[in-house]
N, CA, C and O atoms as a GROMACS GRO file, in nm:
protein
  444
    1GLU      N    1  11.304  10.211   9.192
    1GLU     CA    2  11.425  10.211   9.260
    1GLU      C    3  11.534  10.322   9.239
    1GLU      O    4  11.616  10.352   9.325
    2LEU      N    5  11.526  10.381   9.115
    2LEU     CA    6  11.615  10.499   9.094
    2LEU      C    7  11.564  10.622   9.183
    2LEU      O    8  11.639  10.695   9.247
    3LEU      N    9  11.434  10.634   9.178
    3LEU     CA   10  11.379  10.734   9.259
    3LEU      C   11  11.421  10.727   9.431
    3LEU      O   12  11.466  10.816   9.504
    4ASP      N   13  11.389  10.596   9.456
    4ASP     CA   14  11.439  10.552   9.618
    4ASP      C   15  11.591  10.601   9.616
    4ASP      O   16  11.620  10.679   9.706
    5LEU      N   17  11.679  10.571   9.537
    5LEU     CA   18  11.811  10.597   9.551
    5LEU      C   19  11.851  10.761   9.547
    5LEU      O   20  11.938  10.812   9.618
    6VAL      N   21  11.777  10.824   9.458
    6VAL     CA   22  11.805  10.968   9.445
    6VAL      C   23  11.724  11.040   9.576
    6VAL      O   24  11.773  11.140   9.629
    7VAL      N   25  11.620  10.993   9.615
    7VAL     CA   26  11.558  11.066   9.734
    7VAL      C   27  11.648  11.028   9.864
    7VAL      O   28  11.660  11.112   9.952
    8GLU      N   29  11.702  10.919   9.873
    8GLU     CA   30  11.793  10.873   9.980
    8GLU      C   31  11.913  10.968   9.982
    8GLU      O   32  11.968  10.995  10.089
    9ARG      N   33  11.955  11.019   9.868
    9ARG     CA   34  12.076  11.105   9.849
    9ARG      C   35  12.070  11.260   9.869
    9ARG      O   36  12.168  11.330   9.896
   10VAL      N   37  11.937  11.305   9.852
   10VAL     CA   38  11.915  11.434   9.828
   10VAL      C   39  11.965  11.511   9.958
   10VAL      O   40  12.004  11.627   9.946
   11PRO      N   41  11.963  11.450  10.079
   11PRO     CA   42  11.984  11.542  10.176
   11PRO      C   43  12.147  11.591  10.197
   11PRO      O   44  12.200  11.680  10.264
   12LEU      N   45  12.191  11.503  10.121
   12LEU     CA   46  12.368  11.519  10.089
   12LEU      C   47  12.370  11.621   9.995
   12LEU      O   48  12.478  11.680   9.998
   13LEU      N   49  12.294  11.662   9.913
   13LEU     CA   50  12.321  11.749   9.796
   13LEU      C   51  12.248  11.873   9.792
   13LEU      O   52  12.139  11.887   9.848
   14PRO      N   53  12.314  11.977   9.718
   14PRO     CA   54  12.250  12.096   9.706
   14PRO      C   55  12.131  12.107   9.594
   14PRO      O   56  12.128  12.187   9.501
   15VAL      N   57  12.049  12.020   9.623
   15VAL     CA   58  11.944  12.012   9.528
   15VAL      C   59  11.773  12.029   9.575
   15VAL      O   60  11.736  12.008   9.690
   16LEU      N   61  11.697  12.063   9.484
   16LEU     CA   62  11.540  12.043   9.513
   16LEU      C   63  11.491  11.942   9.423
   16LEU      O   64  11.494  11.959   9.301
   17LEU      N   65  11.450  11.847   9.473
   17LEU     CA   66  11.375  11.722   9.406
   17LEU      C   67  11.234  11.748   9.402
   17LEU      O   68  11.175  11.748   9.510
   18LEU      N   69  11.166  11.771   9.292
   18LEU     CA   70  11.024  11.762   9.285
   18LEU      C   71  10.968  11.636   9.218
   18LEU      O   72  11.000  11.612   9.101
   19VAL      N   73  10.902  11.569   9.273
   19VAL     CA   74  10.830  11.448   9.212
   19VAL      C   75  10.700  11.464   9.210
   19VAL      O   76  10.647  11.520   9.306
   20THR      N   77  10.616  11.420   9.097
   20THR     CA   78  10.482  11.430   9.096
   20THR      C   79  10.411  11.272   9.053
   20THR      O   80  10.459  11.200   8.965
   21PHE      N   81  10.314  11.246   9.116
   21PHE     CA   82  10.256  11.108   9.098
   21PHE      C   83  10.102  11.116   9.118
   21PHE      O   84  10.048  11.212   9.174
   22ARG      N   85  10.049  11.030   9.078
   22ARG     CA   86   9.891  11.009   9.094
   22ARG      C   87   9.869  10.962   9.230
   22ARG      O   88   9.958  10.916   9.301
   23PRO      N   89   9.738  10.976   9.263
   23PRO     CA   90   9.700  10.979   9.410
   23PRO      C   91   9.721  10.830   9.452
   23PRO      O   92   9.766  10.807   9.563
   24GLU      N   93   9.686  10.717   9.357
   24GLU     CA   94   9.709  10.595   9.396
   24GLU      C   95   9.830  10.536   9.428
   24GLU      O   96   9.831  10.426   9.483
   25PHE      N   97   9.942  10.600   9.398
   25PHE     CA   98  10.086  10.580   9.403
   25PHE      C   99  10.129  10.589   9.582
   25PHE      O  100  10.091  10.692   9.639
   26GLN      N  101  10.192  10.503   9.650
   26GLN     CA  102  10.222  10.534   9.749
   26GLN      C  103  10.369  10.525   9.765
   26GLN      O  104  10.416  10.411   9.774
   27PRO      N  105  10.454  10.632   9.770
   27PRO     CA  106  10.577  10.651   9.754
   27PRO      C  107  10.629  10.586   9.920
   27PRO      O  108  10.569  10.615  10.024
   28PRO      N  109  10.746  10.500   9.912
   28PRO     CA  110  10.801  10.468  10.044
   28PRO      C  111  10.882  10.565  10.107
   28PRO      O  112  10.929  10.537  10.218
   29TRP      N  113  10.909  10.693  10.047
   29TRP     CA  114  10.981  10.770  10.135
   29TRP      C  115  10.906  10.900  10.189
   29TRP      O  116  10.970  11.000  10.220
   30THR      N  117  10.753  10.894  10.198
   30THR     CA  118  10.691  10.994  10.257
   30THR      C  119  10.712  11.022  10.394
   30THR      O  120  10.683  11.134  10.438
   31GLY      N  121  10.756  10.940  10.464
   31GLY     CA  122  10.779  10.958  10.604
   31GLY      C  123  10.927  11.005  10.638
   31GLY      O  124  10.967  10.990  10.753
   32GLN      N  125  10.992  11.049  10.561
   32GLN     CA  126  11.131  11.099  10.581
   32GLN      C  127  11.123  11.227  10.601
   32GLN      O  128  11.039  11.295  10.541
   33ALA      N  129  11.208  11.279  10.686
   33ALA     CA  130  11.215  11.415  10.740
   33ALA      C  131  11.241  11.534  10.644
   33ALA      O  132  11.209  11.651  10.667
   34HIS      N  133  11.311  11.482  10.521
   34HIS     CA  134  11.341  11.594  10.433
   34HIS      C  135  11.257  11.553  10.303
   34HIS      O  136  11.299  11.580  10.190
   35VAL      N  137  11.142  11.490  10.325
   35VAL     CA  138  11.028  11.475  10.211
   35VAL      C  139  10.888  11.559  10.276
   35VAL      O  140  10.839  11.543  10.388
   36THR      N  141  10.850  11.635  10.185
   36THR     CA  142  10.726  11.689  10.202
   36THR      C  143  10.625  11.670  10.079
   36THR      O  144  10.657  11.679   9.961
   37VAL      N  145  10.492  11.640  10.131
   37VAL     CA  146  10.387  11.584  10.046
   37VAL      C  147  10.286  11.701  10.032
   37VAL      O  148  10.214  11.739  10.124
   38LEU      N  149  10.289  11.751   9.913
   38LEU     CA  150  10.155  11.850   9.874
   38LEU      C  151  10.068  11.779   9.786
   38LEU      O  152  10.107  11.710   9.691
   39VAL      N  153   9.949  11.798   9.821
   39VAL     CA  154   9.832  11.756   9.751
   39VAL      C  155   9.792  11.863   9.674
   39VAL      O  156   9.762  11.970   9.728
   40LEU      N  157   9.789  11.845   9.538
   40LEU     CA  158   9.730  11.947   9.430
   40LEU      C  159   9.592  11.889   9.372
   40LEU      O  160   9.588  11.794   9.293
   41ASN      N  161   9.497  11.944   9.412
   41ASN     CA  162   9.374  11.924   9.354
   41ASN      C  163   9.330  11.978   9.206
   41ASN      O  164   9.390  12.066   9.145
   42ARG      N  165   9.223  11.913   9.164
   42ARG     CA  166   9.188  11.982   9.030
   42ARG      C  167   9.142  12.113   9.049
   42ARG      O  168   9.122  12.149   9.165
   43LEU      N  169   9.119  12.196   8.948
   43LEU     CA  170   9.092  12.331   8.952
   43LEU      C  171   8.924  12.322   8.937
   43LEU      O  172   8.860  12.244   8.867
   44ASP      N  173   8.871  12.433   9.030
   44ASP     CA  174   8.737  12.436   9.025
   44ASP      C  175   8.702  12.520   8.913
   44ASP      O  176   8.790  12.572   8.845
   45ARG      N  177   8.577  12.536   8.888
   45ARG     CA  178   8.504  12.635   8.768
   45ARG      C  179   8.570  12.773   8.755
   45ARG      O  180   8.602  12.820   8.646
   46ARG      N  181   8.593  12.846   8.890
   46ARG     CA  182   8.628  12.949   8.877
   46ARG      C  183   8.773  12.981   8.866
   46ARG      O  184   8.812  13.091   8.827
   47GLU      N  185   8.861  12.874   8.904
   47GLU     CA  186   9.008  12.886   8.870
   47GLU      C  187   9.010  12.850   8.747
   47GLU      O  188   9.078  12.923   8.676
   48GLY      N  189   8.947  12.743   8.685
   48GLY     CA  190   8.962  12.702   8.568
   48GLY      C  191   8.922  12.818   8.451
   48GLY      O  192   8.970  12.820   8.337
   49ALA      N  193   8.838  12.898   8.497
   49ALA     CA  194   8.786  13.022   8.403
   49ALA      C  195   8.912  13.129   8.400
   49ALA      O  196   8.945  13.190   8.299
   50ALA      N  197   8.969  13.141   8.518
   50ALA     CA  198   9.082  13.218   8.556
   50ALA      C  199   9.204  13.212   8.472
   50ALA      O  200   9.266  13.306   8.424
   51LEU      N  201   9.233  13.051   8.459
   51LEU     CA  202   9.340  13.010   8.376
   51LEU      C  203   9.318  13.042   8.208
   51LEU      O  204   9.401  13.085   8.127
   52VAL      N  205   9.186  13.009   8.190
   52VAL     CA  206   9.152  13.043   8.048
   52VAL      C  207   9.189  13.199   8.016
   52VAL      O  208   9.267  13.233   7.927
   53ARG      N  209   9.126  13.278   8.093
   53ARG     CA  210   9.145  13.418   8.090
   53ARG      C  211   9.293  13.456   8.065
   53ARG      O  212   9.334  13.531   7.977
   54ARG      N  213   9.369  13.386   8.165
   54ARG     CA  214   9.527  13.420   8.163
   54ARG      C  215   9.601  13.383   8.018
   54ARG      O  216   9.677  13.458   7.957
   55VAL      N  217   9.558  13.246   7.977
   55VAL     CA  218   9.609  13.200   7.852
   55VAL      C  219   9.558  13.302   7.730
   55VAL      O  220   9.631  13.340   7.638
   56VAL      N  221   9.442  13.333   7.744
   56VAL     CA  222   9.373  13.421   7.632
   56VAL      C  223   9.444  13.551   7.628
   56VAL      O  224   9.476  13.601   7.521
   57GLY      N  225   9.469  13.608   7.744
   57GLY     CA  226   9.561  13.738   7.748
   57GLY      C  227   9.472  13.868   7.722
   57GLY      O  228   9.382  13.902   7.798
   58THR      N  229   9.507  13.932   7.611
   58THR     CA  230   9.433  14.060   7.575
   58THR      C  231   9.291  14.021   7.505
   58THR      O  232   9.189  14.089   7.508
   59GLY      N  233   9.308  13.897   7.441
   59GLY     CA  234   9.183  13.849   7.351
   59GLY      C  235   9.077  13.792   7.464
   59GLY      O  236   9.096  13.783   7.585
   60GLU      N  237   8.963  13.758   7.391
   60GLU     CA  238   8.851  13.718   7.445
   60GLU      C  239   8.774  13.603   7.387
   60GLU      O  240   8.742  13.597   7.269
   61LEU      N  241   8.744  13.509   7.482
   61LEU     CA  242   8.641  13.399   7.404
   61LEU      C  243   8.505  13.426   7.472
   61LEU      O  244   8.495  13.474   7.584
   62PRO      N  245   8.408  13.393   7.398
   62PRO     CA  246   8.265  13.399   7.434
   62PRO      C  247   8.247  13.300   7.570
   62PRO      O  248   8.304  13.192   7.578
   63SER      N  249   8.171  13.347   7.663
   63SER     CA  250   8.151  13.289   7.784
   63SER      C  251   8.119  13.132   7.785
   63SER      O  252   8.157  13.052   7.870
   64ASP      N  253   8.034  13.104   7.664
   64ASP     CA  254   7.989  12.955   7.645
   64ASP      C  255   8.115  12.858   7.591
   64ASP      O  256   8.125  12.738   7.616
   65VAL      N  257   8.208  12.940   7.510
   65VAL     CA  258   8.334  12.899   7.469
   65VAL      C  259   8.413  12.827   7.599
   65VAL      O  260   8.443  12.708   7.608
   66VAL      N  261   8.437  12.937   7.700
   66VAL     CA  262   8.502  12.901   7.824
   66VAL      C  263   8.446  12.829   7.900
   66VAL      O  264   8.526  12.770   7.974
   67ALA      N  265   8.318  12.802   7.921
   67ALA     CA  266   8.240  12.721   7.989
   67ALA      C  267   8.262  12.577   7.925
   67ALA      O  268   8.265  12.486   8.008
   68GLU      N  269   8.275  12.550   7.826
   68GLU     CA  270   8.291  12.424   7.732
   68GLU      C  271   8.440  12.397   7.759
   68GLU      O  272   8.471  12.279   7.778
   69ILE      N  273   8.533  12.488   7.764
   69ILE     CA  274   8.668  12.427   7.762
   69ILE      C  275   8.676  12.373   7.924
   69ILE      O  276   8.738  12.269   7.948
   70ILE      N  277   8.620  12.436   8.014
   70ILE     CA  278   8.636  12.410   8.156
   70ILE      C  279   8.562  12.274   8.169
   70ILE      O  280   8.613  12.192   8.246
   71GLU      N  281   8.461  12.244   8.112
   71GLU     CA  282   8.378  12.106   8.126
   71GLU      C  283   8.482  11.999   8.042
   71GLU      O  284   8.526  11.896   8.091
   72ARG      N  285   8.503  12.036   7.939
   72ARG     CA  286   8.590  11.915   7.875
   72ARG      C  287   8.724  11.894   7.938
   72ARG      O  288   8.773  11.783   7.917
   73THR      N  289   8.798  11.983   8.014
   73THR     CA  290   8.902  11.959   8.084
   73THR      C  291   8.934  11.915   8.209
   73THR      O  292   9.044  11.895   8.260
   74ASP      N  293   8.786  11.900   8.266
   74ASP     CA  294   8.766  11.838   8.400
   74ASP      C  295   8.865  11.890   8.509
   74ASP      O  296   8.900  11.815   8.600
   75GLY      N  297   8.912  12.025   8.498
   75GLY     CA  298   8.988  12.061   8.610
   75GLY      C  299   9.141  12.058   8.615
   75GLY      O  300   9.213  12.099   8.706
   76VAL      N  301   9.178  11.998   8.494
   76VAL     CA  302   9.324  11.952   8.480
   76VAL      C  303   9.399  12.077   8.426
   76VAL      O  304   9.375  12.108   8.309
   77PRO      N  305   9.480  12.146   8.493
   77PRO     CA  306   9.536  12.258   8.433
   77PRO      C  307   9.617  12.239   8.300
   77PRO      O  308   9.611  12.319   8.207
   78LEU      N  309   9.684  12.140   8.299
   78LEU     CA  310   9.756  12.125   8.156
   78LEU      C  311   9.662  12.134   8.030
   78LEU      O  312   9.689  12.198   7.928
   79PHE      N  313   9.551  12.061   8.050
   79PHE     CA  314   9.459  12.026   7.965
   79PHE      C  315   9.370  12.180   7.921
   79PHE      O  316   9.330  12.202   7.807
   80VAL      N  317   9.354  12.263   8.024
   80VAL     CA  318   9.284  12.381   8.016
   80VAL      C  319   9.377  12.477   7.940
   80VAL      O  320   9.336  12.557   7.855
   81GLU      N  321   9.512  12.462   7.980
   81GLU     CA  322   9.591  12.570   7.880
   81GLU      C  323   9.601  12.517   7.739
   81GLU      O  324   9.597  12.592   7.642
   82GLU      N  325   9.616  12.362   7.729
   82GLU     CA  326   9.626  12.312   7.576
   82GLU      C  327   9.503  12.343   7.505
   82GLU      O  328   9.512  12.398   7.395
   83LEU      N  329   9.397  12.317   7.549
   83LEU     CA  330   9.276  12.297   7.467
   83LEU      C  331   9.237  12.462   7.471
   83LEU      O  332   9.173  12.494   7.371
   84THR      N  333   9.257  12.551   7.547
   84THR     CA  334   9.248  12.696   7.516
   84THR      C  335   9.330  12.731   7.406
   84THR      O  336   9.277  12.793   7.314
   85LYS      N  337   9.454  12.702   7.399
   85LYS     CA  338   9.555  12.743   7.304
   85LYS      C  339   9.496  12.686   7.169
   85LYS      O  340   9.485  12.763   7.075
   86ALA      N  341   9.463  12.569   7.158
   86ALA     CA  342   9.403  12.499   7.030
   86ALA      C  343   9.285  12.599   6.989
   86ALA      O  344   9.267  12.641   6.874
   87VAL      N  345   9.219  12.625   7.082
   87VAL     CA  346   9.104  12.719   7.024
   87VAL      C  347   9.148  12.859   6.976
   87VAL      O  348   9.093  12.917   6.882
   88LEU      N  349   9.255  12.912   7.052
   88LEU     CA  350   9.277  13.041   6.991
   88LEU      C  351   9.369  13.011   6.859
   88LEU      O  352   9.351  13.082   6.760
   89GLU      N  353   9.449  12.927   6.857
   89GLU     CA  354   9.527  12.894   6.715
   89GLU      C  355   9.426  12.886   6.612
   89GLU      O  356   9.438  12.963   6.517
   90SER      N  357   9.331  12.807   6.614
   90SER     CA  358   9.237  12.743   6.520
   90SER      C  359   9.180  12.880   6.454
   90SER      O  360   9.182  12.894   6.332
   91GLY      N  361   9.129  12.979   6.542
   91GLY     CA  362   9.052  13.078   6.491
   91GLY      C  363   8.904  13.052   6.501
   91GLY      O  364   8.831  13.151   6.492
   92ASN      N  365   8.853  12.938   6.517
   92ASN     CA  366   8.729  12.881   6.518
   92ASN      C  367   8.703  12.804   6.631
   92ASN      O  368   8.723  12.683   6.614
   93ALA      N  369   8.659  12.843   6.760
   93ALA     CA  370   8.621  12.776   6.873
   93ALA      C  371   8.539  12.653   6.856
   93ALA      O  372   8.574  12.544   6.901
   94ARG      N  373   8.433  12.671   6.790
   94ARG     CA  374   8.320  12.571   6.755
   94ARG      C  375   8.380  12.462   6.722
   94ARG      O  376   8.354  12.358   6.782
   95THR      N  377   8.483  12.465   6.608
   95THR     CA  378   8.534  12.345   6.537
   95THR      C  379   8.619  12.269   6.619
   95THR      O  380   8.598  12.149   6.631
   96VAL      N  381   8.742  12.340   6.696
   96VAL     CA  382   8.798  12.289   6.781
   96VAL      C  383   8.736  12.221   6.914
   96VAL      O  384   8.794  12.126   6.966
   97LEU      N  385   8.631  12.269   6.960
   97LEU     CA  386   8.544  12.205   7.076
   97LEU      C  387   8.472  12.088   7.008
   97LEU      O  388   8.445  11.993   7.082
   98SER      N  389   8.438  12.080   6.883
   98SER     CA  390   8.351  11.968   6.814
   98SER      C  391   8.452  11.857   6.807
   98SER      O  392   8.416  11.741   6.826
   99ARG      N  393   8.588  11.889   6.778
   99ARG     CA  394   8.673  11.777   6.751
   99ARG      C  395   8.710  11.727   6.886
   99ARG      O  396   8.741  11.608   6.893
  100ALA      N  397   8.711  11.812   7.014
  100ALA     CA  398   8.746  11.764   7.154
  100ALA      C  399   8.638  11.688   7.192
  100ALA      O  400   8.657  11.596   7.271
  101ALA      N  401   8.529  11.712   7.149
  101ALA     CA  402   8.413  11.620   7.187
  101ALA      C  403   8.403  11.487   7.111
  101ALA      O  404   8.359  11.384   7.162
  102ALA      N  405   8.451  11.500   6.977
  102ALA     CA  406   8.459  11.350   6.917
  102ALA      C  407   8.566  11.278   6.972
  102ALA      O  408   8.560  11.156   6.976
  103THR      N  409   8.668  11.341   7.015
  103THR     CA  410   8.787  11.235   7.066
  103THR      C  411   8.786  11.225   7.222
  103THR      O  412   8.872  11.161   7.283
  104ALA      N  413   8.683  11.292   7.281
  104ALA     CA  414   8.674  11.273   7.431
  104ALA      C  415   8.662  11.113   7.474
  104ALA      O  416   8.732  11.075   7.568
  105LEU      N  417   8.582  11.027   7.411
  105LEU     CA  418   8.572  10.910   7.436
  105LEU      C  419   8.699  10.813   7.416
  105LEU      O  420   8.704  10.698   7.460
  106ASN      N  421   8.800  10.876   7.343
  106ASN     CA  422   8.939  10.812   7.354
  106ASN      C  423   9.022  10.832   7.459
  106ASN      O  424   9.113  10.752   7.478
  107VAL      N  425   9.004  10.941   7.542
  107VAL     CA  426   9.070  10.969   7.679
  107VAL      C  427   9.034  10.846   7.763
  107VAL      O  428   8.920  10.800   7.765
  108PRO      N  429   9.132  10.798   7.829
  108PRO     CA  430   9.126  10.703   7.934
  108PRO      C  431   9.039  10.762   8.056
  108PRO      O  432   9.044  10.881   8.086
  109ALA      N  433   8.969  10.681   8.115
  109ALA     CA  434   8.891  10.718   8.242
  109ALA      C  435   8.982  10.766   8.341
  109ALA      O  436   8.963  10.868   8.406
  110THR      N  437   9.088  10.687   8.352
  110THR     CA  438   9.203  10.727   8.464
  110THR      C  439   9.262  10.849   8.450
  110THR      O  440   9.315  10.898   8.549
  111LEU      N  441   9.263  10.917   8.329
  111LEU     CA  442   9.338  11.053   8.312
  111LEU      C  443   9.302  11.134   8.394
  111LEU      O  444   9.352  11.247   8.394
   0.00000   0.00000   0.00000
């Protein structure tokens, strides 16, 4: 209800409102003239690898570790970034990826 009110008032205000939601959500305001919908898909393997390289910066990770990060994160950019940072911070990529594998079953299927 709050979002409905805010979206209704946006044309009267000098603001940019950015709202993200899951694909199954059907917002009631998508047909309004001041509302634009942009669908963002998951990253493919090439894009995921590029994001890992960007997070790593001047360092380097073995290609099998990069492949494992991409596989475990399923194309979700925030997960790619966070798992890559965890690998870098730990200094031991194998340990972090093993822990990620062990906890993967705890991640909800709808994530």
